[in-house]
MISE-165805 format. One record per residue: x, y negated, z of N, C-alpha, C, O in turn. Coordinates in nm, 4 decimals. Atoms other than C-alpha are relative to their C-alpha. Example, Ala and Ser with C-alpha at 12.3 -4.5 7.8 and 13.67 -1.06 7.14 Angstrom:
2
      nc1      nc2      nc3     cac1     cac2     cac3      cc1      cc2      cc3      oc1      oc2      oc3
   0.0890   0.1190   0.0000   1.2300   0.4500   0.7800   0.0900  -0.1200   0.0000   0.1936  -0.1181   0.0665
  -0.0820   0.1190  -0.0060   1.3670   0.1060   0.7140  -0.0770  -0.1090   0.0730  -0.0261  -0.2198   0.0899
REM end
This chain:
55
      nc1      nc2      nc3     cac1     cac2     cac3      cc1      cc2      cc3      oc1      oc2      oc3
   0.0884  -0.0990   0.0542  -6.1814 -11.0600   2.5742   0.0774   0.1284  -0.0246   0.1851   0.1242  -0.0842
  -0.0682  -0.1287   0.0131  -6.0875 -10.6890   2.5807  -0.0231   0.0593  -0.1387  -0.1251   0.0348  -0.2031
   0.0120  -0.0678   0.1300  -6.0253 -10.4839   2.2687  -0.1007   0.1135   0.0106  -0.1195   0.1717   0.1174
   0.0994  -0.1064   0.0029  -6.2891 -10.2338   2.1657   0.0674   0.1357   0.0129   0.1693   0.1607  -0.0514
  -0.0550  -0.1334  -0.0180  -6.2226  -9.8769   2.2788  -0.0782   0.1029  -0.0794  -0.0693   0.2227  -0.0529
   0.0825  -0.0887   0.0809  -6.4587  -9.7316   2.0227   0.0885   0.0833  -0.0916   0.1699   0.0284  -0.1658
  -0.0800  -0.0891   0.0825  -6.3053  -9.4265   1.8531  -0.0672   0.0304  -0.1328  -0.0094   0.0970  -0.2187
   0.0717  -0.0243   0.1244  -6.5656  -9.4205   1.5797   0.0225  -0.1180  -0.0941   0.0041  -0.2337  -0.0564
  -0.0270   0.1036   0.0991  -6.4762  -9.6110   1.2646  -0.1025   0.0093  -0.1127  -0.1577   0.1162  -0.1388
   0.0933   0.0044   0.1122  -6.6967  -9.7177   0.9739   0.0745   0.0427  -0.1254   0.1817  -0.0099  -0.1556
  -0.0605  -0.0477   0.1239  -6.6191  -9.5308   0.6508  -0.1012  -0.0108  -0.1132  -0.2222  -0.0100  -0.0903
   0.0833   0.0067   0.1191  -6.7527  -9.5583   0.2967   0.0111   0.1305  -0.0763   0.1214   0.1789  -0.1016
   0.0036  -0.1219   0.0796  -6.8599  -9.2484   0.1038  -0.0442  -0.0365  -0.1407  -0.1500  -0.0967  -0.1590
   0.0305   0.0351   0.1387  -6.8535  -9.2837  -0.2760  -0.0305   0.1263  -0.0800   0.0321   0.2305  -0.0603
   0.0449  -0.1125   0.0806  -7.0256  -9.0558  -0.5266   0.1101   0.0485  -0.0933   0.1810  -0.0319  -0.1539
  -0.0970  -0.0574   0.0927  -6.8044  -8.8169  -0.7240  -0.0569   0.0084  -0.1409   0.0151   0.0449  -0.2338
   0.0622  -0.0037   0.1322  -7.0515  -8.8377  -1.0151   0.0371  -0.1220  -0.0839   0.0050  -0.1271  -0.2026
  -0.0443   0.1173   0.0749  -6.9037  -9.1742  -1.1142  -0.1062  -0.1065  -0.0169  -0.0921  -0.1942  -0.1021
   0.1070   0.0983   0.0117  -7.2235  -9.3737  -1.0632   0.0300  -0.1276   0.0777  -0.0300  -0.2319   0.0517
  -0.0328   0.1170  -0.0805  -7.0679  -9.6104  -0.8099  -0.0874  -0.0151   0.1233  -0.0720  -0.1114   0.1984
   0.0877   0.0069  -0.1169  -7.3354  -9.5379  -0.5476   0.0805   0.0367   0.1240   0.1648   0.1263   0.1200
  -0.0762  -0.0210  -0.1231  -7.2055  -9.5509  -0.1892  -0.0915   0.0094   0.1212  -0.1989  -0.0505   0.1253
   0.0615  -0.0056  -0.1323  -7.3139  -9.4604   0.1614   0.1014  -0.0542   0.0994   0.2221  -0.0451   0.0768
  -0.0855   0.0460  -0.1087  -7.1753  -9.6167   0.4787  -0.0390   0.0783   0.1239  -0.1573   0.0879   0.1567
   0.0252  -0.0789  -0.1193  -7.1405  -9.4030   0.7913   0.1154  -0.0184   0.0971   0.2110  -0.0901   0.0678
  -0.1063   0.0052  -0.1001  -6.9276  -9.3623   1.1033   0.0590   0.1379   0.0176  -0.0088   0.2387  -0.0024
  -0.0617  -0.1279  -0.0325  -6.6789  -9.0923   1.1913   0.0926  -0.0190   0.1188   0.1444  -0.1281   0.1426
  -0.0900   0.0010  -0.1135  -6.4764  -9.0038   1.4980   0.1404   0.0288  -0.0530   0.1680   0.1402  -0.0975
  -0.1331  -0.0138   0.0573  -6.1152  -9.0597   1.3922   0.0900   0.0919   0.0821   0.1893   0.1426   0.0298
  -0.0812  -0.0876  -0.0839  -5.9759  -8.8579   1.6841  -0.0252   0.1462  -0.0373   0.0695   0.2242  -0.0471
   0.0331  -0.1385   0.0308  -6.1595  -8.5353   1.5951   0.0133   0.0325  -0.1478   0.0461   0.1460  -0.1823
  -0.0033  -0.0221   0.1446  -6.1673  -8.5765   1.2143   0.1027  -0.0924  -0.0636   0.0702  -0.2049  -0.1016
  -0.1059   0.0841   0.0560  -5.8371  -8.7069   1.0831  -0.0024  -0.0031  -0.1521   0.0305  -0.1055  -0.2119
   0.0006  -0.0037   0.1460  -5.8785  -8.5957   0.7212  -0.1255  -0.0686  -0.0546  -0.2179  -0.1010   0.0199
   0.1131   0.0693   0.0626  -6.1178  -8.7544   0.4745  -0.1236   0.0884  -0.0039  -0.1142   0.2101  -0.0198
   0.1282  -0.0713  -0.0012  -6.4855  -8.6576   0.4866  -0.0467   0.0246  -0.1434  -0.0305  -0.0607  -0.2307
   0.0681  -0.0307   0.1256  -6.6586  -8.4840   0.1948  -0.1361   0.0560   0.0383  -0.1445   0.1614   0.1012
   0.1354  -0.0422  -0.0318  -7.0379  -8.4566   0.2268  -0.0828   0.0094  -0.1273  -0.0609  -0.0655  -0.2225
   0.0916  -0.0109   0.1126  -7.3072  -8.3438  -0.0139  -0.1256  -0.0785   0.0358  -0.1986  -0.0431   0.1283
   0.1124   0.0878  -0.0266  -7.5691  -8.6186  -0.0275  -0.0712  -0.0327  -0.1309  -0.0233   0.0002  -0.2394
   0.0838   0.0328   0.1155  -7.8387  -8.7492  -0.2615   0.0499  -0.1258  -0.0694   0.0740  -0.2275  -0.0044
  -0.0358   0.1159   0.0812  -7.7376  -8.9843  -0.5430  -0.1237  -0.0426  -0.0784  -0.1620   0.0262  -0.1731
   0.1243   0.0412   0.0656  -8.0494  -9.1795  -0.6507   0.0181  -0.0462  -0.1448  -0.0794  -0.0525  -0.2196
  -0.0231   0.0453   0.1372  -7.8862  -9.3030  -0.9728  -0.0208   0.1154  -0.0975  -0.0852   0.0985  -0.2011
   0.0166  -0.1164   0.0877  -7.8689  -8.9531  -1.1251  -0.1053   0.0971   0.0520  -0.1329   0.1995  -0.0106
   0.1067  -0.0786  -0.0632  -8.1397  -8.8104  -0.8944   0.0403   0.1447   0.0263  -0.0341   0.2378  -0.0046
  -0.0510  -0.1326  -0.0353  -7.9294  -8.5159  -0.7753   0.0844  -0.0091   0.1268   0.1296  -0.1169   0.1655
  -0.0935  -0.0077  -0.1115  -7.7310  -8.4021  -0.4731   0.1398   0.0245  -0.0575   0.1599   0.1165  -0.1368
  -0.1384  -0.0137   0.0439  -7.3575  -8.4465  -0.5340   0.0916  -0.0213   0.1208   0.0465  -0.0642   0.2270
  -0.0956   0.0228  -0.1071  -7.0420  -8.4604  -0.3232   0.0366  -0.1480   0.0069   0.0564  -0.2140  -0.0951
  -0.0455   0.1365  -0.0260  -6.9518  -8.7940  -0.1697   0.1291   0.0098   0.0788   0.1360   0.0796   0.1800
  -0.1312  -0.0041  -0.0661  -6.5891  -8.8502  -0.0713   0.0289  -0.1331   0.0660  -0.0108  -0.2390   0.0173
  -0.0366   0.1193  -0.0747  -6.4536  -9.0950   0.1813   0.1029  -0.0817  -0.0774   0.2011  -0.0271  -0.1277
  -0.0964   0.0907   0.0620  -6.2768  -9.3974   0.0326   0.0589  -0.0891   0.1057   0.0012  -0.1051   0.2132
  -0.0649   0.0872  -0.0967  -6.0391  -9.6319   0.2059   0.0100  -0.1403  -0.0503   0.0623  -0.2273   0.0192
REM end
């Protein structure tokens, strides 16, 4: 069986508001080497906040 040549890896985005809410998404590790920071909706506090990539 051959190894996967997929360059996209699964990453977890965790809320910076401290609620513990997380999103799971994919990113291209070749084009984006640094950690992702996205502004997304946190349903726990019902606001848009920054979500940072965790490892």
